[in-house]
matplotlib code that plots the C-alpha trace (Angstrom):
import matplotlib.pyplot as plt

x = [-36.5, -37.6, -35.3, -35.5, -34.3, -30.9, -30.5, -31.7, -29.1, -26.3, -27.4, -27.4, -24.2, -22.6, -24.2, -21.8, -18.9, -16.9, -14.5, -11.0, -9.4, -7.5, -10.7, -13.8, -16.2, -15.1, -15.5, -19.1, -20.1, -18.8, -20.6, -23.8, -23.6, -22.9, -20.4, -18.0, -18.9, -22.7, -22.2, -20.5, -23.0, -25.9, -24.1, -23.5, -27.2, -28.3, -26.0, -27.3, -30.9, -30.1, -30.6, -26.9, -25.4, -21.7, -19.3, -16.5, -14.3, -15.7, -12.4, -12.3, -10.1, -9.7, -8.0, -5.9, -4.6, -6.5, -8.4, -8.6, -11.4, -13.0, -16.0, -15.0, -17.8, -17.3, -19.6, -18.4, -19.7, -22.7, -21.6, -18.1, -19.3, -19.5, -16.0, -14.3, -16.1, -14.7, -11.2, -11.6, -13.0, -10.0, -7.6, -6.1, -6.8, -10.8, -12.6, -15.9, -17.0, -20.5, -23.0, -25.7, -28.1, -27.6, -29.7, -29.8, -29.3, -27.7, -25.8, -24.3, -22.2, -23.0, -19.7, -18.9, -15.5, -14.4, -10.8, -8.7, -5.5, -3.4, -4.0, -6.0, -3.1, -2.5, -6.1, -5.9, -2.8, -5.0, -8.1, -5.6, -4.8, -8.6, -8.9, -6.1, -7.5, -11.0, -9.4, -11.8, -14.7, -14.8, -16.5, -16.3, -15.9, -15.8, -14.9, -16.9, -14.4, -15.7, -15.9, -16.8, -17.1, -20.8, -21.8, -21.4, -23.5, -24.2, -27.8, -29.6, -32.5, -35.3, -35.8, -39.1, -41.5, -42.7]
y = [96.5, 94.2, 92.8, 89.1, 87.5, 86.9, 90.6, 91.3, 89.0, 90.7, 94.1, 93.1, 91.6, 94.5, 97.6, 98.0, 97.7, 95.1, 93.0, 94.1, 90.9, 90.4, 89.1, 90.5, 89.6, 85.8, 86.2, 87.7, 85.3, 82.3, 83.5, 83.7, 80.3, 82.0, 81.9, 85.0, 85.8, 85.1, 88.0, 90.4, 89.9, 90.5, 93.6, 95.0, 94.5, 96.3, 99.2, 99.2, 99.3, 102.3, 100.1, 100.9, 104.2, 103.2, 101.1, 103.1, 103.7, 106.1, 107.2, 109.1, 111.8, 112.7, 109.4, 109.9, 113.2, 115.6, 117.2, 120.8, 119.7, 122.4, 122.7, 125.1, 126.8, 128.5, 130.8, 129.5, 130.6, 128.3, 127.6, 126.2, 124.3, 120.9, 121.1, 122.8, 120.8, 117.7, 119.1, 120.3, 116.6, 115.4, 116.9, 114.4, 116.4, 116.9, 113.8, 115.1, 117.7, 118.7, 121.1, 122.7, 125.4, 128.9, 130.4, 134.0, 136.5, 135.3, 132.2, 132.8, 129.6, 126.7, 124.6, 122.5, 120.8, 119.3, 119.8, 117.9, 118.8, 118.6, 122.3, 125.1, 126.8, 123.8, 123.6, 127.3, 126.3, 123.8, 126.5, 128.6, 125.7, 125.2, 129.3, 129.1, 126.0, 128.1, 131.3, 134.0, 131.6, 132.0, 135.1, 134.3, 131.7, 130.8, 127.9, 126.6, 124.4, 121.3, 121.5, 117.6, 114.8, 113.6, 109.9, 108.6, 105.4, 103.7, 101.8, 100.3, 98.3, 98.4, 95.0, 93.5, 93.1, 89.4]
z = [113.2, 116.2, 118.9, 119.3, 122.5, 121.3, 120.2, 123.8, 125.1, 123.1, 124.2, 127.8, 127.9, 126.3, 127.4, 130.5, 128.1, 126.4, 128.3, 128.6, 127.0, 123.8, 122.0, 123.6, 121.1, 121.2, 125.0, 124.8, 122.1, 124.2, 127.3, 125.0, 123.2, 119.7, 117.2, 117.4, 113.7, 114.5, 117.3, 115.2, 112.3, 114.7, 116.0, 112.4, 111.8, 115.1, 114.0, 110.3, 111.7, 114.1, 116.9, 117.8, 116.8, 117.2, 119.1, 120.7, 123.6, 126.2, 128.2, 131.4, 130.3, 134.1, 134.9, 131.7, 133.4, 131.2, 133.8, 131.7, 129.3, 127.1, 124.8, 122.5, 120.4, 117.0, 115.1, 111.4, 108.1, 107.2, 103.9, 105.2, 108.3, 106.8, 105.4, 108.4, 110.9, 109.3, 109.5, 113.2, 114.0, 112.7, 114.8, 117.2, 120.3, 119.6, 121.1, 119.3, 117.1, 115.8, 114.3, 116.4, 115.4, 116.7, 119.2, 118.1, 119.4, 122.6, 121.1, 117.7, 117.7, 115.4, 115.8, 118.9, 119.5, 122.8, 123.7, 126.2, 127.9, 131.2, 131.8, 130.5, 129.4, 127.0, 126.0, 125.2, 122.6, 121.2, 120.8, 118.9, 116.5, 115.9, 115.3, 112.9, 111.1, 110.6, 109.7, 108.3, 108.1, 111.9, 113.2, 117.0, 119.6, 123.3, 125.6, 128.3, 130.9, 132.6, 136.3, 136.9, 134.7, 133.8, 133.9, 130.3, 129.4, 126.3, 125.4, 128.3, 128.1, 130.6, 132.6, 131.2, 133.8, 133.9]

ax = plt.figure().add_subplot(projection="3d")
ax.plot(x, y, z, "-o")
ax.set_aspect("equal")
plt.show()
């Protein structure tokens, strides 16, 4: 898909986030001189073409009081990872969950799930819940705690040189 000038303007207007107003798409559309439906249609087309992967909230867990954030890693039986990964990802305390290839012999883990809590003790309770869900399909696990928040950004367009 080739981006036209309007697509570029939409991306530039939204790349820093949507405005925190009751109708954010209507506000962006008005700022761009578009109808709200036209803006939404273009965003859906950009998403369908793979230009935009998703539109989602990216919360700062630290500001929400969740300062004990741990990436839990699991060695899950390959034949069950799709099914169990979906179940883990559906847990309300998991912000993201995904499969990654193992790096044997040093790294046997193939399922990653980010757990958030207000203390490490709380996160360990959540980790035990994931372990219970995975049951015998899990051969091992570990958790890597965050020590700082990394900058999160979405799509950014480079400024074209005139």
